[in-house]
C-alpha positions as CSV (number, residue, x, y, z in Angstrom):
1,M,20.6,-31.5,-27.7
2,K,19.4,-28.6,-29.4
3,I,16.6,-28.3,-26.8
4,K,19.1,-28.4,-23.8
5,L,21.2,-25.8,-25.4
6,A,18.2,-23.3,-26.1
7,L,17.2,-23.8,-22.4
8,L,20.9,-23.1,-21.3
9,F,20.7,-19.9,-23.6
10,G,17.6,-19.1,-22.0
11,L,19.0,-19.3,-18.1
12,L,22.0,-17.2,-19.3
13,T,20.4,-14.8,-20.9
14,I,17.7,-14.7,-17.6
15,A,20.3,-14.4,-15.0
16,T,22.4,-11.5,-17.4
17,I,19.3,-9.4,-17.4
18,L,18.7,-9.6,-13.6
19,A,22.6,-9.1,-12.7
20,G,22.2,-5.4,-13.6
21,C,19.0,-5.1,-11.8
22,E,19.0,-2.7,-8.9
23,P,17.4,-4.5,-6.3
24,L,13.5,-4.5,-5.9
25,L,12.4,-1.6,-3.6
26,V,9.8,-3.8,-1.6
27,F,13.0,-6.2,-0.2
28,D,15.2,-3.0,0.4
29,T,13.2,-2.3,3.8
30,K,13.5,0.5,5.8
31,G,11.1,-0.2,8.2
32,P,9.1,-2.6,10.6
33,Q,6.2,-3.1,8.3
34,A,8.2,-3.3,5.0
35,A,10.1,-6.1,6.6
36,T,7.2,-8.0,7.4
37,I,5.3,-8.1,3.7
38,S,9.4,-8.6,2.6
39,N,9.4,-11.8,4.6
40,V,5.8,-12.9,3.2
41,I,6.4,-12.3,-0.3
42,W,9.8,-14.4,0.2
43,I,7.9,-17.5,2.1
44,S,4.7,-17.1,-0.4
45,I,8.0,-17.5,-3.5
46,I,9.8,-20.7,-1.7
47,T,6.3,-21.9,-1.2
48,M,5.2,-21.6,-4.8
49,A,8.7,-23.1,-5.7
50,V,8.7,-26.3,-3.8
51,V,5.7,-26.9,-5.3
52,V,6.6,-26.1,-9.1
53,I,10.0,-28.4,-8.4
54,V,8.3,-31.0,-6.9
55,V,5.5,-31.4,-9.7
56,V,8.0,-30.9,-12.2
57,A,10.6,-33.5,-11.1
58,L,7.4,-36.1,-10.3
59,L,6.4,-35.3,-14.0
60,I,9.7,-36.2,-15.4
61,N,9.9,-39.2,-13.9
62,M,6.7,-40.2,-15.0
63,L,7.8,-39.7,-19.0
64,V,10.9,-41.2,-18.5
65,K,10.0,-44.3,-15.9
66,Y,6.9,-44.8,-18.4
67,R,7.8,-43.5,-21.8
68,A,6.1,-46.1,-24.5
69,S,9.8,-47.3,-25.8
70,K,10.3,-48.9,-23.1
71,Q,7.7,-51.3,-22.7
72,P,7.4,-54.4,-24.8
73,E,4.9,-54.4,-27.7
74,D,2.7,-56.7,-25.9
75,Y,2.6,-54.0,-22.5
76,E,-0.7,-53.6,-21.7
77,P,-1.5,-51.1,-18.4
78,P,-3.0,-52.4,-15.2
79,H,-6.9,-51.0,-14.8
80,I,-6.6,-49.5,-11.2
81,E,-10.0,-48.3,-9.6
82,G,-8.2,-45.7,-7.5
83,N,-5.3,-45.5,-4.8
84,P,-7.0,-43.7,-1.1
85,I,-3.3,-42.7,-0.6
86,V,-2.6,-40.9,-3.5
87,E,-5.9,-39.2,-3.8
88,A,-5.3,-38.6,-0.1
89,I,-1.9,-36.9,-1.0
90,I,-3.3,-34.8,-4.3
91,V,-6.1,-33.2,-2.2
92,G,-4.6,-33.0,1.2
93,V,-1.2,-31.1,0.1
94,P,-3.2,-28.7,-1.4
95,V,-5.3,-27.8,1.1
96,L,-2.8,-27.7,3.8
97,I,-0.7,-25.2,1.5
98,V,-3.6,-23.0,0.9
99,A,-3.9,-23.1,5.0
100,F,-0.5,-22.2,5.3
101,L,-0.3,-19.2,3.1
102,S,-4.1,-17.8,4.5
103,V,-2.4,-18.0,8.3
104,I,0.4,-16.1,7.3
105,S,-1.9,-13.4,4.8
106,V,-4.0,-13.0,8.3
107,M,-1.4,-12.9,10.4
108,S,0.9,-10.5,8.4
109,T,-2.1,-8.1,7.5
110,Y,-3.1,-7.5,11.4
111,S,0.8,-6.5,12.0
112,V,1.5,-4.4,9.2
113,E,-2.3,-2.6,10.2
114,A,-1.1,-1.8,13.6
115,V,1.3,0.5,15.5
116,P,4.7,-1.9,15.1
117,E,5.5,-3.5,17.9
118,G,7.8,-1.2,20.2
119,Y,6.5,1.7,19.1
120,E,2.6,1.6,20.8
121,D,3.5,4.1,23.8
122,Q,5.1,6.7,21.4
123,E,2.7,9.8,20.4
124,P,2.7,9.7,16.4
125,L,3.3,12.3,14.2
126,V,-0.1,12.8,12.2
127,I,0.8,14.1,8.6
128,Y,-2.3,14.0,6.1
129,A,-1.6,13.2,2.8
130,S,-3.9,14.5,0.5
131,S,-3.9,13.5,-3.5
132,S,-5.1,15.5,-6.4
133,D,-4.4,15.5,-10.3
134,W,-1.6,14.7,-9.8
135,K,0.9,16.1,-6.8
136,W,0.4,14.9,-3.5
137,H,0.1,17.2,-0.5
138,F,1.6,16.6,3.2
139,S,0.0,19.0,6.5
140,Y,1.2,18.7,9.3
141,P,-1.1,20.0,11.6
142,E,1.3,19.7,15.1
143,Q,4.1,21.8,13.3
144,D,1.8,23.9,10.9
145,I,3.4,23.3,7.9
146,E,2.6,21.9,4.4
147,T,4.7,20.5,1.4
148,V,3.8,19.4,-1.9
149,N,5.2,16.3,-3.7
150,Y,7.6,15.8,-0.8
151,V,7.9,14.6,3.2
152,F,10.0,14.6,5.4
153,I,9.6,12.1,8.9
154,P,11.6,11.3,12.0
155,T,13.6,8.1,12.3
156,H,12.3,5.7,15.1
157,R,9.2,7.5,15.5
158,P,5.8,6.4,14.5
159,V,4.0,8.5,11.9
160,E,0.4,8.2,11.4
161,F,-0.7,9.4,7.8
162,R,-4.3,9.9,7.5
163,L,-5.2,9.2,3.5
164,Y,-7.9,11.3,1.7
165,S,-8.1,12.3,-2.4
166,H,-9.6,15.8,-3.2
167,T,-10.3,14.1,-6.7
168,T,-10.2,10.6,-8.2
169,I,-9.6,7.5,-6.2
170,S,-5.2,7.2,-5.3
171,S,-3.3,4.8,-3.8
172,F,-0.9,5.9,-1.3
173,W,2.4,3.8,-1.9
174,I,6.1,4.0,-0.2
175,P,7.2,0.3,-0.8
176,Q,10.4,0.9,1.8
177,L,8.3,1.8,4.3
178,A,4.5,-0.3,4.3
179,G,2.1,-1.6,1.6
180,Q,-0.1,0.5,-0.5
181,K,-3.4,2.4,0.9
182,Y,-6.2,3.8,-0.6
183,A,-6.5,7.9,-0.6
184,M,-10.7,8.3,-1.2
185,A,-12.9,11.3,-1.3
186,D,-15.3,11.9,1.7
187,M,-13.3,9.7,4.0
188,V,-9.8,9.2,6.0
189,N,-7.8,6.1,6.0
190,K,-5.0,5.5,8.3
191,L,-1.5,4.3,7.5
192,N,1.2,3.4,10.3
193,V,4.8,3.6,9.6
194,V,8.2,3.8,11.3
195,A,11.5,4.5,9.5
196,D,14.3,2.5,11.2
197,V,17.5,4.4,9.6
198,P,17.9,7.8,7.7
199,A,17.2,7.5,3.9
200,E,15.7,8.6,0.1
201,M,12.9,6.7,-0.8
202,I,10.5,7.2,-3.2
203,G,6.6,7.1,-2.9
204,R,3.9,7.2,-5.3
205,N,0.3,6.7,-6.5
206,S,-0.2,3.0,-7.3
207,N,-3.9,3.4,-8.4
208,F,-4.2,4.6,-12.4
209,N,-6.3,7.9,-12.1
210,G,-5.6,9.5,-15.6
211,E,-3.2,10.4,-17.9
212,G,-1.0,12.1,-15.2
213,F,-0.9,9.0,-13.3
214,A,2.9,7.6,-14.5
215,E,4.6,11.0,-12.6
216,N,2.4,11.3,-9.6
217,T,5.2,10.7,-7.3
218,F,6.9,12.1,-4.7
219,N,9.7,12.0,-2.3
220,V,10.3,10.8,1.2
221,T,13.2,11.6,3.6
222,S,13.7,10.1,7.2
223,L,16.1,12.1,9.1
224,D,17.4,11.9,12.6
225,P,14.9,13.5,15.0
226,D,17.2,16.3,15.7
227,E,17.4,17.2,12.2
228,F,14.0,16.7,11.5
229,D,13.5,19.9,14.2
230,S,16.0,21.6,12.4
231,W,14.4,21.2,9.0
232,I,10.5,22.3,10.4
233,E,12.6,25.5,12.1
234,D,13.9,26.5,8.8
235,I,10.4,26.0,7.0
236,H,9.0,28.6,9.5
237,A,12.4,31.0,9.2
238,T,11.7,31.1,5.0
239,A,8.6,29.7,3.6
240,E,5.7,31.7,2.7
241,P,2.2,31.2,4.4
242,L,-0.1,29.1,2.2
243,T,-3.4,30.8,1.7
244,E,-6.7,29.4,0.4
245,E,-6.4,30.7,-2.9
246,E,-2.7,29.5,-3.7
247,F,-4.2,26.4,-2.6
248,T,-7.1,26.7,-4.9
249,K,-4.6,26.8,-7.6
250,L,-3.1,24.0,-6.6
251,L,-5.5,21.7,-6.7
252,E,-6.0,22.5,-10.6
253,P,-5.2,19.1,-12.7
254,G,-1.3,19.7,-13.4
255,H,2.3,18.2,-12.1
256,L,4.2,20.9,-9.7
257,G,7.8,20.3,-8.5
258,Q,8.3,20.3,-4.7
259,M,6.8,23.1,-2.5
260,T,6.7,24.2,1.0
261,F,4.3,26.5,3.2
262,T,4.0,27.7,6.6
263,G,0.3,26.9,7.6
264,T,-1.6,24.3,6.2
265,H,-4.7,23.9,3.9
266,L,-6.7,22.1,7.0
267,D,-7.5,25.7,8.5
268,F,-9.9,26.6,5.6
269,L,-10.5,22.9,4.2
270,P,-10.9,20.5,6.9
271,A,-10.3,16.6,5.9
272,P,-13.2,14.5,5.8
273,E,-13.2,13.1,9.5
274,G,-15.2,13.8,12.3
275,E,-17.9,16.0,11.7
276,H,-16.8,17.1,8.3
277,G,-16.7,13.1,7.6
278,G,-19.1,11.2,5.6
279,H,-20.9,12.8,2.2
280,N,-23.2,15.0,4.4
281,H,-19.8,17.0,5.9
282,G,-21.7,17.2,9.5
283,S,-24.7,19.1,9.9
284,S,-25.8,21.7,7.5
285,E,-28.7,24.2,7.7
286,T,-31.0,21.7,4.9
287,D,-30.9,19.6,7.7
288,Q,-31.4,21.8,10.3
289,D,-34.1,22.9,8.3
290,S,-35.6,19.6,7.1
291,A,-36.1,18.9,10.8
292,G,-37.5,21.7,11.8
293,H,-40.2,21.2,8.6
294,E,-40.8,17.3,10.3
295,E,-41.3,19.0,13.6
296,T,-43.8,21.6,12.6
297,N,-45.7,18.9,10.6
298,T,-45.6,16.8,13.8
299,E,-47.2,19.2,16.0
300,S,-49.9,20.3,13.4
301,E,-51.1,16.7,12.8
302,H,-51.6,16.5,16.5
303,D,-53.5,20.0,16.6
304,H,-55.8,18.3,14.1
305,H,-56.2,15.2,15.9
C-alpha cells in the first residue's frame, strides 16, 4: 500500500511540475525544417514508449504468474534447451526497431539539410552569421547592412545562413526553425531555413565555448516581406557605417547588446570561403615565392645536367 501511495504521489508531482512548464521550443515550430525535427522526436518517443510499456508489462506478468508463493513446495521448473520462436522475437524485434529509426533519421537528415520543399526555385536570402566571444554578427551582403546579436528574416522565403567563427567553435541554433550547426574558423557551413509565420524567436550558441557561453544568445524576428523591406530602408536612413576599426573592437571578448550598421565586415574581412577559404586563405606571396624557388631550382638542375 505504501509503495502504491508513493508511486501515486510521484506521478502527481511530475504532472504538477509539467503543467507549469512552457511548451518546449523544439515542439513550437515556425518552419518546415523544425517541424520535420519535431516529428522525428515524437516518432522516437512513441517508439521507445511502446518498447518500455511492453517490457514492463511482460515483467509484471512474469513476476505475478511465476512467483514462488503460487507454486507447490515440490515444484521443479522444466529444463528447456531453447525456444526458436522466442529467440527470433528477442533478436528480430530490436533489429527492426533500430532499422526503422535509422531509416527515419537518414531521411529526415537529408530533408532538413536541403532547401524546404516548395521553395527550391526561389532565390534565397543570404546571411553570414559569424560568431566571436561571445556574440553573433549577421551580415547581409545583398542589403549591405550588419547587425549584432539579432537577425530579421522575411517569411515565406528561403534563408541561407552561412556560418563561421572568428574565434572558438560555436554552434548556431534556432530551435523553432532548424537544428544546430557548427560555426568554425577557416570554413563556412550552410544552414537553410524558412519561416512560415511572423514570430519572435530566440537563438543561441549550443556549444560550450568559455565563460560567456550561457549568455551567447541572439533574437530572431520573422517579418512579412513588406515589413522586412521597410526595416532595411530604416537602417540605411539611420544607422552608422561599420568601419574596420569598429569591427575590431566588436571582436574583443565580452557581451554586447543589439547593434546595427550599414555596410558589412565582409568588405574588409571576407568570410573563409572561395579564394579566402581553408587554412591558406588563397594564394599568398609566400606561396608564389616558394613556387618561384622551385622553378629556379629545377632550371639549375637542368643546366647542371
